[in-house]
C-alpha positions as CSV (number, residue, x, y, z in Angstrom):
1,M,16.1,18.8,4.2
2,I,14.9,16.2,1.6
3,P,16.2,15.5,-1.9
4,H,14.4,17.6,-4.5
5,D,13.0,14.5,-6.4
6,I,11.3,13.1,-3.3
7,R,8.2,15.2,-2.4
8,I,7.6,14.8,1.3
9,A,5.6,17.6,2.8
10,H,6.5,17.4,6.4
11,P,9.9,15.7,7.0
12,D,10.3,17.8,10.2
13,K,7.1,16.3,11.7
14,L,5.6,13.1,12.9
15,Y,2.2,11.7,11.8
16,I,0.1,10.9,14.9
17,G,-3.7,10.8,15.1
18,G,-4.2,12.0,11.6
19,Q,-2.1,15.2,12.1
20,W,1.4,16.2,11.3
21,G,3.0,17.6,14.4
22,E,6.4,18.5,16.0
23,S,8.4,16.0,17.9
24,A,8.5,16.5,21.7
25,G,12.2,16.3,21.6
26,G,12.7,18.8,18.8
27,K,15.6,16.8,17.3
28,S,16.2,15.4,13.9
29,I,17.7,12.2,12.4
30,E,20.4,12.6,9.7
31,I,20.3,10.2,6.7
32,V,23.8,9.6,5.2
33,S,24.4,8.4,1.6
34,P,26.4,5.2,1.5
35,N,27.7,6.3,-1.9
36,S,29.1,9.7,-0.9
37,E,29.1,9.6,2.9
38,D,27.2,13.0,2.8
39,V,24.1,13.9,4.7
40,I,21.3,13.8,2.2
41,A,18.2,14.2,4.4
42,R,16.9,15.0,7.9
43,V,13.6,13.9,9.5
44,A,12.0,14.4,12.9
45,E,13.2,12.2,15.7
46,A,10.5,10.7,17.9
47,V,11.2,10.5,21.6
48,E,9.4,8.4,24.3
49,A,6.6,11.0,24.7
50,D,5.9,10.8,21.0
51,M,5.7,7.0,21.1
52,D,3.2,7.3,23.9
53,R,1.1,9.8,22.0
54,A,1.1,7.5,18.9
55,V,-0.1,4.6,21.1
56,T,-2.8,6.7,22.6
57,A,-4.0,7.8,19.1
58,A,-3.9,4.2,17.7
59,R,-5.6,2.9,20.9
60,K,-8.4,5.5,20.5
61,A,-8.9,4.6,16.8
62,F,-9.1,0.9,17.6
63,D,-11.2,1.1,20.8
64,E,-13.6,3.7,19.6
65,G,-13.6,2.9,15.9
66,P,-14.7,3.1,13.3
67,W,-11.9,1.1,11.7
68,P,-12.4,-2.3,13.4
69,T,-16.1,-2.1,13.0
70,L,-16.1,-1.4,9.3
71,S,-16.9,-4.4,7.1
72,P,-13.9,-6.1,5.5
73,A,-15.0,-4.8,2.1
74,E,-15.1,-1.2,3.4
75,R,-11.6,-1.6,4.8
76,G,-10.3,-3.3,1.7
77,A,-11.6,-0.4,-0.5
78,L,-9.7,2.1,1.6
79,V,-6.5,0.0,1.6
80,R,-6.7,-0.3,-2.2
81,R,-7.1,3.5,-2.4
82,M,-4.0,3.8,-0.3
83,G,-2.2,1.4,-2.7
84,E,-3.2,3.5,-5.6
85,E,-1.7,6.5,-3.9
86,L,1.5,4.5,-3.5
87,Q,1.5,3.5,-7.1
88,K,1.6,7.2,-8.1
89,R,4.7,7.6,-6.0
90,E,6.7,4.6,-7.0
91,P,9.5,6.7,-8.7
92,E,10.0,8.5,-5.4
93,L,10.0,5.3,-3.4
94,A,12.6,3.8,-5.7
95,R,14.7,6.9,-5.5
96,A,14.6,6.9,-1.7
97,W,15.9,3.3,-1.5
98,T,18.8,4.1,-3.8
99,L,19.7,7.3,-1.8
100,Q,19.4,5.9,1.7
101,V,21.0,2.4,1.4
102,G,22.7,2.4,-1.9
103,G,20.2,0.0,-3.6
104,L,20.9,-0.3,-7.3
105,A,19.0,2.2,-9.4
106,S,18.7,-0.5,-12.0
107,F,16.8,-2.8,-9.6
108,A,14.9,-0.2,-7.5
109,P,11.9,0.2,-9.8
110,I,11.4,-3.6,-9.9
111,M,11.7,-3.9,-6.1
112,T,9.4,-1.0,-5.5
113,G,6.8,-2.1,-8.1
114,G,6.8,-5.6,-6.6
115,A,6.2,-4.2,-3.1
116,T,3.2,-2.1,-4.2
117,A,1.8,-5.1,-6.1
118,S,2.1,-7.2,-2.9
119,F,0.3,-4.4,-1.0
120,M,-2.6,-4.6,-3.4
121,Q,-2.6,-8.4,-3.3
122,I,-3.0,-8.2,0.5
123,A,-5.8,-5.6,0.1
124,G,-7.6,-8.3,-1.9
125,Y,-7.8,-10.6,1.2
126,A,-10.4,-8.2,2.5
127,D,-12.8,-9.7,-0.1
128,S,-11.5,-13.3,-0.2
129,F,-10.8,-14.2,3.4
130,T,-13.7,-15.7,5.5
131,F,-13.8,-13.6,8.6
132,V,-16.9,-15.3,10.0
133,E,-17.7,-19.0,9.4
134,R,-20.2,-21.5,10.7
135,R,-18.7,-24.8,11.9
136,P,-20.3,-28.2,12.7
137,S,-21.1,-28.7,16.4
138,F,-22.3,-31.6,18.6
139,Q,-23.2,-29.2,21.5
140,V,-25.2,-26.3,20.1
141,D,-27.4,-25.4,17.2
142,T,-25.0,-22.9,15.8
143,A,-21.2,-22.7,16.2
144,I,-19.4,-19.8,14.8
145,V,-15.7,-19.0,14.5
146,A,-15.1,-15.3,14.0
147,Y,-11.7,-13.8,13.2
148,E,-11.2,-10.4,14.8
149,P,-8.3,-7.9,14.8
150,T,-5.5,-8.3,17.3
151,G,-5.6,-4.6,18.2
152,V,-2.9,-1.9,18.1
153,V,0.1,-3.0,16.1
154,A,3.7,-1.7,16.3
155,A,5.2,-2.3,12.9
156,I,9.0,-2.1,13.0
157,A,10.8,-2.4,9.7
158,P,14.5,-2.8,8.9
159,W,16.7,-0.7,6.6
160,N,17.6,-3.1,3.8
161,A,14.1,-3.3,2.2
162,P,12.2,-0.6,4.1
163,Y,9.3,0.0,1.7
164,G,8.3,-3.6,0.9
165,I,8.6,-4.9,4.4
166,M,6.7,-2.0,6.0
167,A,4.1,-2.0,3.3
168,S,3.3,-5.7,3.9
169,K,3.0,-5.2,7.7
170,V,0.7,-2.2,7.3
171,A,-1.5,-3.8,4.6
172,Y,-2.1,-6.9,6.7
173,A,-2.8,-4.9,9.8
174,L,-5.3,-2.7,8.1
175,V,-7.1,-5.5,6.3
176,A,-7.4,-7.3,9.6
177,G,-9.0,-4.3,11.2
178,C,-6.0,-3.3,13.4
179,T,-4.6,0.2,13.9
180,V,-0.9,0.5,13.3
181,I,2.2,2.6,14.4
182,M,4.9,2.6,11.8
183,K,8.4,2.7,13.3
184,P,10.9,2.6,10.4
185,S,14.6,2.2,10.8
186,P,16.2,5.6,11.5
187,E,18.5,5.0,8.5
188,T,15.5,4.6,6.1
189,P,12.5,6.7,7.1
190,L,11.6,8.3,3.8
191,E,9.4,5.4,2.5
192,A,7.3,5.5,5.7
193,Y,6.7,9.2,5.3
194,I,5.4,8.6,1.8
195,M,3.2,5.8,3.2
196,A,1.8,8.1,5.8
197,E,1.0,10.7,3.2
198,A,-0.7,8.0,1.1
199,A,-2.8,6.9,4.0
200,Q,-3.9,10.5,4.6
201,A,-4.6,11.0,0.9
202,A,-6.7,7.8,0.8
203,G,-8.9,8.9,3.6
204,I,-7.7,6.3,6.2
205,P,-9.3,7.5,9.4
206,A,-7.3,9.5,12.0
207,G,-5.2,7.3,14.3
208,V,-5.4,4.2,12.2
209,V,-2.0,4.8,10.6
210,N,0.7,6.6,12.6
211,L,4.4,7.3,11.9
212,V,7.2,7.8,14.5
213,C,10.8,7.4,13.7
214,G,13.1,7.1,16.7
215,G,16.3,5.6,18.0
216,R,16.8,2.5,20.1
217,D,15.6,3.8,23.4
218,A,12.5,5.3,22.1
219,S,11.7,2.2,20.1
220,D,12.2,0.0,23.1
221,H,9.8,2.3,25.0
222,L,7.2,1.8,22.2
223,V,7.5,-2.0,22.4
224,N,7.1,-1.8,26.2
225,N,4.0,0.3,26.1
226,P,1.1,-1.8,27.4
227,G,-1.2,-0.3,24.8
228,I,0.5,-2.3,22.1
229,D,-1.3,-5.5,21.4
230,K,1.1,-6.9,18.8
231,V,4.6,-6.2,17.6
232,T,5.6,-7.2,14.1
233,F,9.4,-6.9,13.7
234,T,11.8,-7.6,10.9
235,G,15.5,-7.3,11.8
236,S,18.4,-8.8,13.7
237,T,18.0,-11.9,15.9
238,G,19.5,-9.9,18.8
239,A,16.8,-7.2,18.6
240,G,14.2,-9.9,18.0
241,K,15.1,-11.7,21.2
242,R,14.7,-8.4,23.2
243,I,11.3,-7.8,21.6
244,G,10.2,-11.4,22.2
245,E,11.1,-11.1,25.9
246,V,9.2,-7.8,26.3
247,C,6.1,-9.3,24.6
248,A,6.3,-12.5,26.6
249,S,6.3,-10.5,29.8
250,R,2.7,-9.3,29.2
251,I,1.6,-12.0,26.7
252,A,1.5,-9.6,23.8
253,R,1.5,-11.1,20.3
254,C,4.6,-10.8,18.1
255,T,5.7,-11.8,14.7
256,L,9.5,-11.9,14.4
257,E,11.3,-12.3,11.0
258,L,14.9,-12.4,12.0
259,G,18.3,-13.4,10.7
260,G,19.6,-16.3,8.6
261,K,22.7,-18.2,7.5
262,S,21.1,-20.1,4.7
263,A,22.9,-22.9,2.9
264,A,22.9,-23.9,-0.8
265,I,23.8,-27.6,-1.3
266,V,25.6,-28.3,-4.6
267,R,24.9,-31.9,-5.9
268,D,27.2,-33.9,-8.2
269,D,24.8,-33.6,-11.1
270,F,25.0,-29.8,-11.3
271,P,27.5,-28.1,-13.6
272,I,30.3,-26.2,-11.9
273,D,30.1,-23.2,-14.1
274,V,26.4,-22.8,-13.6
275,A,26.7,-23.2,-9.8
276,A,29.5,-20.6,-9.7
277,A,27.3,-18.1,-11.7
278,I,24.4,-18.6,-9.3
279,L,26.4,-18.5,-6.1
280,G,28.8,-15.7,-7.2
281,N,26.1,-13.4,-8.4
282,T,23.5,-14.1,-5.7
283,I,25.8,-13.0,-2.9
284,T,26.0,-9.5,-4.4
285,I,22.2,-9.0,-4.5
286,M,21.5,-5.9,-2.3
287,S,25.2,-6.1,-1.4
288,G,24.6,-9.3,0.4
289,Q,22.2,-7.5,2.9
290,V,19.4,-10.0,2.6
291,C,18.2,-12.1,5.5
292,A,17.4,-15.1,3.2
293,M,20.8,-14.8,1.5
294,L,22.5,-18.1,0.5
295,S,25.7,-17.3,2.4
296,R,26.9,-20.9,2.9
297,A,27.6,-23.1,-0.1
298,I,28.1,-26.8,0.6
299,V,29.8,-28.8,-2.1
300,P,31.2,-32.4,-2.4
301,R,34.8,-32.3,-1.3
302,K,36.1,-33.7,-4.6
303,R,34.5,-30.7,-6.4
304,H,35.4,-28.0,-3.8
305,D,38.6,-26.6,-5.4
306,E,37.1,-26.5,-8.9
307,L,34.0,-24.6,-7.6
308,A,36.2,-22.2,-5.6
309,D,38.2,-21.3,-8.7
310,A,35.0,-20.8,-10.7
311,I,33.3,-18.6,-8.1
312,K,36.5,-16.5,-7.9
313,A,36.4,-15.9,-11.6
314,V,32.7,-14.8,-11.4
315,M,33.4,-12.5,-8.4
316,Q,36.4,-10.8,-10.0
317,G,34.2,-10.0,-13.0
318,I,31.5,-8.2,-11.0
319,R,31.3,-4.4,-11.6
320,I,31.5,-2.4,-8.4
321,G,30.3,1.2,-8.4
322,H,27.9,3.9,-7.3
323,S,24.4,2.6,-7.0
324,E,23.0,5.2,-9.4
325,D,25.2,3.9,-12.3
326,M,22.9,1.6,-14.3
327,A,25.9,-0.7,-15.1
328,T,26.8,-1.3,-11.5
329,Q,26.3,-4.9,-10.2
330,L,27.5,-4.4,-6.6
331,G,26.9,-1.1,-4.8
332,P,27.9,0.0,-1.4
333,L,26.9,-1.4,2.0
334,A,24.2,0.6,3.6
335,M,26.2,2.3,6.3
336,K,29.6,2.7,7.9
337,R,28.9,0.4,10.8
338,Q,27.9,-2.3,8.3
339,L,31.1,-1.9,6.4
340,E,33.1,-2.2,9.6
341,R,31.1,-5.3,10.6
342,V,32.0,-7.0,7.3
343,E,35.6,-6.0,7.6
344,D,35.7,-7.5,11.1
345,Y,34.3,-10.8,9.8
346,V,36.8,-10.9,7.0
347,A,39.6,-10.5,9.5
348,I,38.1,-13.3,11.6
349,G,37.7,-15.5,8.5
350,E,41.4,-15.1,7.5
351,G,42.3,-16.8,10.7
352,S,40.1,-19.9,10.1
353,A,39.7,-20.4,6.4
354,D,41.2,-19.7,3.0
355,L,40.5,-16.2,1.6
356,V,40.1,-16.9,-2.1
357,T,39.2,-13.4,-3.4
358,G,37.9,-10.1,-2.2
359,G,37.7,-8.9,1.4
360,A,39.0,-5.4,0.8
361,R,37.7,-2.0,-0.3
362,P,37.9,-1.4,-4.1
363,T,40.9,0.6,-4.9
364,H,39.0,2.8,-7.4
365,M,36.3,3.9,-4.9
366,N,37.7,6.7,-2.8
367,K,34.5,7.4,-0.8
368,G,31.5,5.4,0.2
369,Y,31.0,2.1,2.0
370,F,32.2,-0.3,-0.6
371,V,33.7,-3.8,-0.2
372,E,34.7,-6.4,-2.8
373,P,32.7,-9.6,-3.2
374,T,34.4,-12.1,-0.9
375,L,34.9,-15.9,-1.0
376,F,36.2,-18.0,1.8
377,A,37.0,-21.7,1.0
378,N,37.7,-24.8,3.1
379,V,35.4,-23.2,5.8
380,D,34.8,-25.2,8.9
381,N,31.0,-25.1,9.5
382,Q,31.6,-24.5,13.2
383,S,33.6,-21.4,12.6
384,R,32.2,-17.9,13.3
385,I,32.0,-16.9,9.6
386,A,29.9,-20.0,9.0
387,Q,27.6,-19.7,12.0
388,E,27.1,-15.9,12.3
389,E,25.2,-13.6,10.0
390,I,27.6,-11.3,8.3
391,F,25.1,-9.4,6.2
392,G,27.4,-8.5,3.4
393,P,28.8,-10.0,0.1
394,V,30.7,-12.8,1.8
395,L,30.3,-16.4,0.8
396,C,31.5,-19.4,2.7
397,L,32.4,-22.6,0.7
398,I,32.2,-25.7,2.9
399,P,33.3,-29.2,1.8
400,A,31.0,-32.2,2.5
401,E,31.7,-35.9,2.3
402,D,28.4,-36.8,0.6
403,E,24.7,-35.8,0.4
404,E,23.9,-36.9,3.9
405,D,26.8,-34.9,5.3
406,A,25.7,-31.9,3.3
407,I,22.2,-32.0,4.8
408,R,23.8,-32.4,8.3
409,I,25.9,-29.3,7.7
410,A,23.0,-27.3,6.4
411,N,21.0,-28.0,9.5
412,E,24.0,-27.4,11.8
413,S,23.0,-23.8,12.4
414,N,21.0,-21.7,14.9
415,Y,19.2,-20.3,12.0
416,G,16.6,-21.8,9.6
417,L,15.3,-19.1,7.3
418,N,16.0,-20.3,3.7
419,G,17.9,-22.9,1.7
420,S,18.5,-24.2,-1.7
421,V,19.9,-27.2,-3.6
422,L,21.6,-26.9,-6.9
423,T,20.5,-30.0,-8.9
424,N,18.7,-30.9,-12.1
425,D,16.9,-33.7,-10.3
426,V,13.5,-32.4,-9.1
427,D,12.9,-35.5,-7.0
428,A,16.2,-35.1,-5.2
429,A,15.4,-31.4,-4.7
430,Y,12.1,-32.2,-3.1
431,R,13.6,-34.9,-0.9
432,I,16.4,-32.6,0.3
433,A,14.0,-29.7,0.8
434,R,11.9,-31.7,3.2
435,R,15.0,-32.6,5.3
436,V,16.5,-29.1,5.6
437,R,15.2,-27.3,8.6
438,A,14.2,-24.0,7.0
439,G,11.1,-22.0,6.5
440,G,11.8,-21.6,2.7
441,F,13.6,-23.7,0.2
442,G,14.2,-23.4,-3.5
443,Q,15.8,-25.4,-6.3
444,N,18.7,-23.8,-8.1
445,G,19.1,-20.5,-6.4
446,M,17.6,-18.1,-3.9
447,K,13.9,-18.4,-4.7
448,L,11.5,-16.1,-2.8
449,E,7.8,-15.7,-3.3
450,F,6.3,-13.1,-1.0
451,G,2.7,-14.0,-1.9
452,L,3.4,-17.3,0.0
453,P,4.3,-17.8,3.7
454,F,7.7,-16.4,4.5
455,G,9.5,-16.9,7.9
456,G,12.0,-19.1,9.7
457,F,12.6,-22.0,11.9
458,K,14.8,-21.8,15.1
459,Q,16.3,-18.4,15.7
460,S,15.2,-17.1,12.3
461,G,11.9,-16.1,13.8
462,I,8.4,-16.7,15.0
463,G,5.4,-16.6,12.7
464,R,4.9,-16.0,9.0
465,E,4.4,-13.1,6.7
466,G,3.1,-13.5,3.2
467,G,0.0,-15.3,1.9
468,V,-3.2,-15.8,3.9
469,E,-0.9,-17.0,6.7
470,G,0.3,-13.4,7.0
471,L,-3.2,-12.1,7.5
472,A,-3.9,-14.7,10.2
473,A,-1.0,-13.3,12.3
474,Y,-3.0,-10.1,12.8
475,L,-6.3,-11.9,13.8
476,E,-7.6,-13.6,16.9
477,S,-10.1,-16.4,16.6
478,K,-13.3,-16.3,18.6
479,T,-15.6,-19.2,19.1
480,I,-19.3,-18.3,19.5
481,L,-21.8,-21.0,20.6
482,L,-25.5,-20.1,20.0
483,D,-28.9,-21.8,20.5
484,G,-29.9,-20.6,17.0
485,A,-28.6,-19.0,13.8
486,P,-28.4,-15.2,13.9
487,A,-30.2,-13.3,11.1
488,N,-27.0,-11.6,9.8
489,L,-24.7,-14.6,9.7
């Protein structure tokens, strides 16, 4: 059962070792529309035995080749061919995002096209990255540093941006020479099916790309499999801690891109109406379900009430509706449990801060997982709504005494993924950026550039994705000391 405008050949099967086959469990996963609450698709559910088969296939493809022994240029050519297959299917990928998580149809082509462009950019590293280099040495005639693939990679992607995040992980792994097992979120598997079909159509060798979609127990089993050399995970900090513990137990490599509670500092020089427009509209992007979301706004106390009123006006003007309506600005949350999570936090917030606007389901939406954009004011930064990731369209407005106090508040968090300062003074923006403990920082809004390193400090993760740093995460360096220079160096 798949929507007619998404052409997946084998939704009832898994892709392992270059073949589409039945799940050992014989069960399926239902995908529910957040707009209508109806089941819109079903795909095969992988169980523990399927995870083991995928590891065996990926292990064989890595240990016996030919993928790791191909030249970087040969790998890059095949990865680009896979990217070309994905380009052909961008309308399906965009449609899948809208259907599965309620992503806005108006934004889906931009998001999907950008993800494919990033995939192709990463493919280009096969030609530009120096995989083998000669270094100066005081001990031997020839010192070589070679960068070799980490091995078999378990790529685990979240449900909010399933295509772009999985595509990045797969592209880096393949360019590096790794083999990969795609484990998408059970809420959003359709993009990974399209990616598996694109890999097959591009001629990626059997076992190099595999697809298994399973629940929590099967996924944990995959991570625990000793045949996995590296786990690359994007998702919640709680799940990331579990994966980190498992990898640490056998010194497996891991990249963890986790949660955030990012702060935007509003300086005195920045106009209130412009700040309100930025903050009030940013929190609705992807219904607030963005790990790098600016969900805390820190403002001088003397400007707090004025900014609260201005953000309220912006939020109350936002058009809420079905994600397929091109006029919609705020669509549904991705699933029922996410709606319930946001509602729980709203109730918590009402006991510790001032609810300025929002917090309820829209009265004109009878079905679907919708919630109004929500603003809390006079928020104590130590409160739960300021410290915990809500992952919805909920903004906390926090008063500060001065700039120094604002920086202190921004850093007073277990997270450190993103940040921003709203100011017209570029020197002040740079000064504050260097003092806020976050992996990314932008002037005047949520600025993200996925061609550059992306990742977090503290509990926001380990490692980086994006840029050449993203490729390095899938490579091991090897030092070779020789008495002379080899002919093929």
